[in-house]
N, C-alpha and C positions, 0 to 999 in steps of 0.2 A: 488445435485451439481455434475457437471461433474468431471471426474477424473483429478487430478493435475499431470501433466506429469513430472515435474522436480523441484528440489530444486535449487534455483539460489543463487550463491555467490554474495553478494552485490557489490563486486568490478567488476563484469562482467555486471552490469546493463547498462553501457555505450555502450555495444555492442548489446543490445536488440533492435529489430525493433518493434515499436508500431504503429498499425493502428490508424486512426483518429476517428473511430466510438466508441461511448459510449457503455460500456459493460452491464450496468444496464438498465432495461426496464421501471421502474416506478419512478416518482418523489419522492415518499416516500423512495425508496431505495437510491436514490442519496442524499437526505437529511440525512438519517441515516449514510451514508458513510462520509459526511462532519462532522457530530457530532463525529463519531468515530475517524476521522483524528485529530480533535482538541483535543480530549481526549488523543490520542496517543502522540501528540506533548507535552501536559502538562506533561505526564508521562516521556517522553524522556528528557525534560528540567529539571524537578525537581528531578527525580530519576534515570536517565539514563536507564529507563526500555525499554526492547526490546519487540517488537510486531511482530506478523506474518502477512504478507501482501500477500493475494492471488491476483494475477494480471494475465492479459492475453496479450501475445504478438502475433506475427504472427504464432507462432508454437503451441500455446495453453496455458492452465493455468499453472502457476508456482507459487511457494511460496518462499518468502525470509523472514528471521528473522533479524530484524534490529531495530535501534533507530530512531524515527522520530524527527527531530530537528525543522522543520518548515512546514507550510501549506500555500499555496497560493490558489487562485481560480482554478488554473490549475495543480499544482504539490504538491507532498509530497517531502519535502527536507529531505534527509537522511544523515547519517554519511559520511565523506570523500568526500563531495561535490556531492554525487550521488543524483539523483531525479527519481521519478516515475510520469508519467502523471496520474492525479487523475481519468480521464475518463476511464482508463484501469484497475482500481482497483475494484475487485469484493467484497473483504471483508478485514477488518482489525481486527485481532483477538487479543484481549487484555487479558492478564493473568487475570483470574478470581479474584485472590487475589488483583490485582491492581485496580479493578473497585471500 
């Protein structure tokens, strides 16, 4: 995995510029990401469990730790009305104890 350049504060996500290109290469990876997104949403709604999300903007890979409240076909819905485009998410890291 490429180096993660920055830890992003969730409140700053509205200032991030996201390209339109998908970051994952294979359909299996995209399917795994959707499943992890749904798992993160359940943990967020049931237990207020935080996850780490590795995403990529125009500057490179970044990570944010937050609660996922919702998932659509295109976005992860986060706390405080923030969202991340799903096509820019490399990985959702769920606490091993929460799996």
